[in-house]
VMD Tcl script that draws the C-alpha trace (Angstrom):
set ca {
  {46.92 54.39 40.94}
  {49.66 56.94 40.65}
  {51.39 56.95 44.03}
  {51.90 60.56 45.11}
  {55.23 61.88 46.32}
  {54.45 63.93 49.42}
  {55.87 67.46 49.57}
  {58.48 68.19 52.26}
  {56.22 70.65 54.11}
  {53.69 67.89 54.85}
  {56.16 66.23 57.18}
  {56.79 69.55 58.93}
  {53.03 69.96 59.47}
  {52.69 66.29 60.54}
  {50.24 65.60 57.72}
  {49.55 61.90 57.16}
  {48.23 60.53 53.88}
  {46.36 57.26 53.40}
  {44.96 55.81 50.20}
  {41.15 55.77 50.02}
  {40.67 54.80 46.39}
  {41.92 55.11 42.85}
  {44.02 58.31 42.75}
  {42.51 59.51 46.04}
  {44.05 60.03 49.47}
  {42.83 61.14 52.89}
  {44.92 63.78 54.65}
  {44.96 64.06 58.43}
  {46.97 66.44 60.59}
  {46.92 67.71 64.16}
  {44.51 70.61 64.67}
  {43.28 70.51 61.06}
  {40.07 69.01 59.70}
  {40.32 65.80 57.69}
  {40.38 66.33 53.92}
  {40.31 64.09 50.87}
  {42.43 64.88 47.83}
  {41.81 63.31 44.44}
  {43.19 63.61 40.93}
  {41.11 62.60 37.91}
  {42.21 62.22 34.30}
  {40.39 64.47 31.84}
  {40.40 64.47 28.07}
  {43.56 65.07 26.03}
  {46.02 64.49 28.87}
  {44.64 67.02 31.33}
  {44.05 66.24 35.01}
  {41.68 67.67 37.60}
  {42.63 68.01 41.25}
  {39.75 68.10 43.71}
  {39.88 68.88 47.44}
  {37.04 67.67 49.66}
  {36.33 68.14 53.33}
  {35.91 64.58 54.56}
  {32.45 63.70 55.83}
  {31.48 61.79 58.90}
  {30.83 58.12 58.26}
  {27.87 57.74 55.94}
  {27.82 61.46 55.11}
  {28.61 63.27 51.91}
  {31.95 64.96 51.25}
  {31.94 68.72 50.73}
  {33.90 69.98 47.71}
  {36.24 72.78 48.80}
  {38.30 73.53 45.70}
  {39.08 72.22 42.23}
  {41.57 72.99 39.49}
  {42.51 71.49 36.14}
  {46.05 71.05 34.96}
  {47.83 69.71 31.88}
  {51.04 68.17 33.27}
  {53.71 66.10 31.59}
  {53.23 63.36 34.19}
  {50.47 62.51 36.70}
  {52.94 63.17 39.53}
  {52.81 66.84 38.54}
  {49.03 66.68 38.94}
  {49.59 65.46 42.50}
  {51.96 68.37 43.10}
  {49.24 70.79 41.96}
  {46.72 68.98 44.18}
  {48.96 69.29 47.25}
  {49.40 73.00 46.54}
  {45.62 73.32 46.37}
  {45.42 71.69 49.82}
  {48.18 73.92 51.20}
  {46.54 77.12 49.97}
  {43.02 76.12 50.99}
  {43.66 74.50 54.37}
  {47.10 75.27 55.76}
  {47.54 78.96 54.88}
}
mol new
graphics top color blue
foreach p $ca { graphics top sphere $p radius 0.5 }
foreach p [lrange $ca 0 end-1] q [lrange $ca 1 end] { graphics top cylinder $p $q radius 0.2 }
display resetview
């Protein structure tokens, strides 16, 4: 798993991240719904970032947004994923 470096604004918004699988984290914050964020390797060095609304236990996650990105390093894919979360949930 590529350990993500959390953006500075997440601390300001009191967003907590916990690992829930290979290249996947769960994001929780006060007064915001719980979301899952995941990056997946694609062909030829590209990555996909996917944002899900977390489901209740035993339920199915709802896909909110997705983007693909061709970064130099997987950490850049995490940066794109966090921006996807910020634009879809925070703003």
